[in-house]
N, C-alpha and C positions, 0 to 999 in steps of 0.2 A: 522706463525702467523697470518700476516697482510692480506695475502691472505685469510685467513679463516673468520676473522674480515671482510673483504670486501662482503666474499660470503654471509654471515649472512644478514647483511645490506640489500642486494641486493633482498635476500627474505623477509626480514619482509616490504621493500617500496612494493614490488609485491604482498602480501598478506594484505596490507593496502586498504581499498577502496578508490579512488579519487573520492572525490565529489566536482567537480569544479563547480564554480559560474557564470552562465550564463545569458544572458537577456533576461527570461522567468520568469512567476514565478508571480502574483499576490503577494504575502505577503512573508515575513520572510521563508527559509526554504535553500531546495538543490537540486542541480541537480541529477535524479537518473537514465539517462542514455537513451537509444533508446530502444524499445522495440516492437513486434509485441503482438498483443493478436489475441484468435482465440477461440472457443467455441467447447469441446468435445461431441459429439453425446450421450446423456443421461444424461448429466450434467446441462443442460439449462432447462427453459422453457419462452418462446413468446421472447421478446425482451429484458430480461434484464440476468441478470447473473445465473449459474457462468460464467466468463470471466476467459481463461488461458493467464497470460501475460508471455513473455519470450523473452529473450534480442536478440537485433539484431544483436550486433555483433562489433557493432561501433556507436558512439557519434558524439556530435557535433565537439569536434575537432578529431576526426578520431581514438581515443583510444576505447579500450572495456570497456565498463562499462557499470555493471546492478544491480539492486538491489540484495539484500541476501535476501532468503527465510530459512535463519534459526529459523525465530521463528513458521515456519509452523510445523503441525503435516504432518505423510506422508500421512495423507489422503486431506490432502490441496496443495501438490505440487507435481511439477514433474508427473505429472497426464498425462495418455498416452505416458509416455515414452519422455516427453518433457523437457530436461534437463533445469535445474535453474529457471523453472519455480513457480508461484504461481496462488492458484484460487481466484478469487474478485469478488465484487460485487462494482455496481454504484449508484449515487449518485443523479443523473439527467436524465430527462425523455425529456428534450427538447435538449439535445446534445450528440453526436455519435462519436465513435470512429471512429480510422483512423489506415491505414497501412501505416510506421510504426507511432509511438508515443513517441516524447520526453516528459519524464518525470520530473515534479515538484514537490519535497516532501514539503508539505506545513507543515510548521510549526508554520503559525501565519497568521491571517487575515493582510489586509495592515491596518485597526485601531488599529491592535497591541493585538487582543483578540486571543482566540485558534482557531486553523486549521480550515476554513472554510469547510463547506460542499456543497458549491457550488465554483466552479472558479469565482472569482470576474467577473460579467458583465455576469454568465452565470447561465444556471440552471433556475426552475419555477419563482425563484425571481432575473428575468433579472434584470441587474443593483443594485443590493441590494447585494446579499450575504448572509450567514448566519454562526454561527457556528456549527460544529461537536456537534451531541447530543451526550451525553453519553450513550444512549440507545442502538443508533448505533454502538458503541465502543465496548459495553457491548457483541451485537452478534455478529459482529464480531470478535471478539478477542474468543469467543465461539466456533465458526464456525471455526476459522482458526487452533486451537489447536486441533481440532478432537473431542470437549465435549457438543457441544450444544444440547441439550437437544433435542429429538426424531428427530434429524437431520438423514435421511437416507445418508448414504457415499454409500450404494452398489446398488443395484439393485434398480429401482424407486429414483434417486436421484434427476431425474430433477423435480418432485413435490416436493421435500423439495425446493430444489431450487428458483423454483419459488414463492412459501412460502416465504422464507426469505426476496428475493428479494422484495415482496411487503411489506414487515414489514417494509423493511429498507426507502422506498419510502414513506410509508405511516409518519414516525417519521420524516422522513427528509421534509415535507410537500410538496411532489411532487403528491402524489395522495389522494383519499378521504379514505372514512372508510373500511378497510379489515375484512375477518372473516376467519374462521379457523385455522389452526394452524398460518396464519401469526398472526393473533388475540392475539393467546395463545401465540406467542414469544415477542410482545410489551408490554402484560399485565406480562411477566416473567421478562423482562428486567427494565420495571416501577416498580415492587416489589425488584427489588434487589437493585435500587437506593433510594427507601422509607426505608428500611431496614437497609441500610449500607453495605450492601455485594459487593457495587460497588459505584464509585463514579469517574467522571472524564471521562477524554476518554482514561487512559491506553498508552497503547503503539501504538495505531491506528492513524494514520495519512492521511493525502488525498492527493492522488495524481492527481494533478491538470494536465490534459493532452493535447499536441498541439501537431498538423498536422507540418510535418516539414518545413512548410511554415509559423510557430509560430500562426494559427489559432486556437481558441478553439477547446477542444475535450472533450469525457466525462469523467468526474471526477469519479476515483475510491479509494476503501480503500486499503491501506497497513499495516500489522503489522509489526514495526521494532523489529531488533532484542534485545535482552536483553543488557541494559549500559553497560553487561560486557565486552560483543564483540566490542561497541565500544571504551570503556575503553583500550582494548586491541590493537586496531588500535594506540591510542595515544601511549600507551606505545612504540608502535613499530616505533612510530615516534620520540619520545624520546629516544629509543637506538640508531636509526639511527644515531641523534645530539652527545648522547654520543661518538660511535664509532669514526665518524670524527674528533671530537676534539682529541679521542687520536690519532688520527693517524696523524694528523696534524703536 
């Protein structure tokens, strides 16, 4: 019985994400691991998304960590047979991706406000930063869960990707006025907020990204797993504590 309990405790620990605090990140949050980026042919237009983020297999402390893609629909994760990956878009036009990148999941700006759409000291509003716009969170949530209106997830996906990237850049004050599908999505997101079908930033967070030498890199979007998944991890930690007390 004792052996079985120890085995169960080990399995729970293995299944619980390790979110170690590290000395990077401009606001409150947690370390998300070290990941590579890529762009799949036919999935992007111009210099923007869709980007594919996938785990490097090691992190700052040498252990394996990566962000869960559990919140993503099949059309927005593990594309191109890249395991544990997810599709995302960037929120800046004047910072760039790197190989590999360390990720900090921002949960608040340094001033205590909601997650910044630009890494502090980065983006078009250099040395200022700003909050993630709820319209961006609305559009990315719809995209990541596979239900964004008129988004082509099959052939022609690059056209949709370019339009969505431009809509995000426009909302985040990175570029000027947009037209076509990009403008339509901006209007859709604005209307959703105005009529009360969407508010706040939901489960979308900013990935503040850094090169392995801690230089600022391109910040991108992430859809965190449902609170139930986080709760399961906490239950796991509680179970381990209970088991160890029982075995003491």
